[in-house]
C-alpha positions in Angstrom: -11.2 3.7 10.3 -15.1 3.3 10.0 -15.6 7.0 10.5 -13.2 7.8 7.8 -15.1 5.4 5.3 -18.4 6.9 6.5 -17.1 10.4 5.9 -16.0 9.4 2.1 -19.5 7.9 1.5 -21.1 11.2 3.0 -19.4 13.2 0.2 -20.5 11.0 -2.8 -21.4 13.1 -5.7 -19.6 16.2 -4.8 -17.1 18.1 -6.6 -13.8 20.1 -5.7 -15.2 23.5 -5.8 -16.1 24.8 -2.2 -15.3 21.2 -0.9 -13.6 20.6 2.5 -10.7 19.0 1.0 -10.0 22.1 -1.5 -10.1 24.2 1.9 -7.7 21.7 3.4 -5.3 22.6 0.3 -5.9 26.6 0.7 -8.0 26.4 -2.3 -5.8 24.6 -4.7 -7.6 23.8 -8.0 -6.0 20.9 -9.8 -6.6 17.2 -10.2 -7.8 16.4 -6.8 -8.0 12.6 -6.1 -5.0 12.8 -3.6 -6.3 15.9 -1.9 -9.6 14.2 -1.1 -7.7 11.0 0.2 -5.2 13.4 2.2 -8.3 15.2 3.9 -10.1 11.9 4.6 -7.0 10.7 6.5 -5.9 14.0 8.0 -6.4 12.7 11.5 -4.6 9.6 11.0 -1.0 10.8 11.1 -1.2 10.4 7.2 0.6 12.0 4.3 -0.8 15.3 2.8 0.0 15.7 -0.8 -1.9 16.5 -3.9 0.3 14.0 -5.6 -0.8 10.3 -5.5 2.8 9.1 -5.8 3.9 11.1 -3.0 1.3 9.7 -0.9 2.1 6.1 -1.7 6.0 7.0 -0.9 5.0 8.2 2.2 3.7 4.9 3.4 6.2 3.1 1.4 8.8 4.7 3.4 7.0 3.4 6.7 6.6 -0.3 5.6 3.0 0.2 5.3 2.4 -0.8 1.5 1.2 -4.0 -0.3 -0.9 -5.7 -2.9 -3.7 -7.0 -0.4 -6.9 -5.1 -0.1 -8.1 -4.2 3.3 -11.1 -1.8 4.4 -9.8 1.7 4.9 -6.7 0.9 2.9 -5.6 3.6 0.1 -5.7 2.0 -3.4 -3.4 3.3 -6.0 -3.8 2.7 -9.6 -0.7 2.3 -11.7 -0.1 2.0 -15.4 2.4 -0.6 -15.0 1.8 -2.1 -11.6 4.6 -0.1 -10.1 5.0 3.1 -7.9 6.5 4.7 -10.9 3.4 5.0 -12.9 0.9 5.8 -10.1 -1.7 8.1 -11.5 -4.8 7.9 -9.2 -5.9 7.2 -5.8 -9.0 6.2 -3.7 -10.0 4.6 -0.5 -11.2 1.1 0.2 -14.7 1.1 1.5 -15.0 -2.7 2.1 -13.6 -5.9 0.9 -16.0 -8.7 -0.3 -14.7 -12.1 -1.6 -11.1 -10.4 -1.9 -12.6 -7.7 -4.0 -12.2 -4.0 -3.0 -15.3 -1.7 -3.2 -13.8 1.8 -3.4 -14.7 5.6 -2.9 -12.6 7.8 -5.3 -12.4 11.4 -5.9 -11.9 13.1 -9.1 -13.7 10.7 -11.3 -14.4 9.8 -14.2 -11.0 10.7 -15.5 -12.6 11.4 -18.7 -14.1 14.7 -17.4 -12.2 18.0 -16.6 -11.3 18.0 -12.9 -13.7 20.9 -12.4 -16.7 18.3 -13.3 -15.4 15.1 -11.6 -17.3 13.8 -8.4 -16.7 11.7 -5.5 -17.8 8.3 -6.9 -18.1 4.7 -5.5 -17.1 1.5 -7.4 -18.2 -2.1 -6.8 -14.6 -3.1 -7.8 -11.3 -1.6 -9.1 -11.6 -0.4 -12.6 -8.0 -1.8 -13.2 -6.1 -4.9 -12.2 -2.9 -2.8 -11.9 -3.2 -1.6 -8.3 -1.3 -1.2 -5.0 -2.4 -0.6 -1.5 -1.1 1.6 1.6 -2.3 1.2 5.2 -2.8 4.1 7.2 -2.3 3.7 11.0 -6.1 4.0 12.1 -6.3 4.4 15.8 -9.3 2.1 16.1 -7.9 -0.8 14.1 -5.6 -3.5 15.5 -3.8 -5.4 12.8 -3.6 -9.1 13.7 -1.0 -9.8 11.1 1.5 -7.0 11.3 4.1 -6.7 8.4 7.0 -8.9 8.5 9.5 -6.2 7.6 9.2 -2.9 9.8 11.0 0.0 9.5 14.8 0.1 8.6 15.5 -3.4 10.4 17.8 -5.7 8.8 16.8 -8.8 10.9 16.5 -12.0 9.2 13.1 -13.6 9.8 11.9 -17.3 8.8 8.3 -17.9 7.4 6.5 -20.8 6.5 3.9 -21.2 3.9 1.3 -24.0 3.4 1.7 -25.0 -0.5 -0.7 -27.3 -1.6 -0.3 -30.6 0.5 3.2 -29.6 1.4 5.0 -26.4 2.8 7.7 -24.2 1.8 10.1 -21.9 4.1 11.4 -18.5 3.2 14.0 -16.3 4.5 13.3 -12.6 4.7 15.1 -9.7 5.5 14.3 -5.9 4.5 16.2 -6.1 1.2 16.2 -10.0 0.9 14.0 -12.8 0.1 14.8 -16.4 -0.4 12.4 -19.1 -0.9 13.1 -22.7 -0.3 12.4 -26.1 -2.2 9.0 -27.4 -1.5 9.2 -29.5 1.7 12.8 -29.0 2.3 12.5 -29.3 6.1 16.1 -29.7 6.6 16.8 -26.1 4.9 13.9 -24.7 7.2 15.4 -26.2 10.3 18.8 -24.7 9.5 17.1 -21.5 9.1 15.2 -21.6 12.2 18.5 -22.3 14.2 20.1 -19.5 12.8 17.1 -16.9 13.1 14.5 -18.3 15.3 11.1 -20.3 14.8 9.4 -19.9 11.6 6.1 -18.0 11.3 3.3 -19.5 9.4 1.8 -17.1 6.9 -0.9 -17.1 4.3 -0.4 -17.0 0.7 -1.4 -13.4 0.4 1.1 -12.4 3.2 3.8 -14.4 1.4 3.1 -12.5 -1.9 2.8 -9.1 0.0 6.2 -9.6 1.7 7.9 -10.5 -1.6 6.4 -7.2 -2.9 7.5 -5.4 -0.1 11.2 -6.6 -0.3 11.1 -5.8 -4.1 10.0 -2.2 -3.4 12.7 -1.8 -0.6 15.4 -3.1 -3.0 14.1 -0.6 -5.6 14.5 2.3 -2.9 18.0 1.2 -1.8 19.2 1.2 -5.6 17.7 4.7 -6.0 19.6 5.7 -3.0 22.8 4.2 -4.1 22.4 5.9 -7.6 21.9 9.2 -5.8 25.1 8.7 -3.5 27.2 7.6 -6.6 25.9 10.5 -8.7 26.8 13.0 -5.8 30.2 11.3 -5.6 30.9 11.7 -9.4 29.5 15.3 -9.5 
């Protein structure tokens, strides 16, 4: 991961023309933020696309998206905060106090893409952002995603909430939050699905977002099946 971030920084100020990311896309000439990001993660089993949304969907399908900034994560800007209105992508260079410092290609958006450059930012320039987490070979994630792949296994989580605690029951397309300090409900869930895993507030929120995204994907698939059946 550190090598990818260092490579991004090494190209600050550069434009599309004659760049290695343009070569990576066989000379394609278009808005190029996703091309730059794809080129950066080319050796990390990552997505390759000139579409920011397509890059996000690649990681969403693998359960590797969320709302928490991490060094090396890809950052996606969205007009409405969902994947349906993604319009720009960059990479997180570092995180300081929960705030991402980023390096982004094809900025600023006020210029034609032939004149934009690779630019660094001390913070995201919009609050409506999403993140994806490439599988870097030199990074060990100590708190892996609670929902992995296509598994429908239910899991119990426990969150410290102020002076108390709250249990949650999680599946790939299911999230139920228990009442504050309701240990009886939590005990029933643990009896049925195994011991609760204590998580941070950020992880709790990230899991909720992942479940919401999985539900959207399932609904889209169902709509496609119905449309095909009625065609």
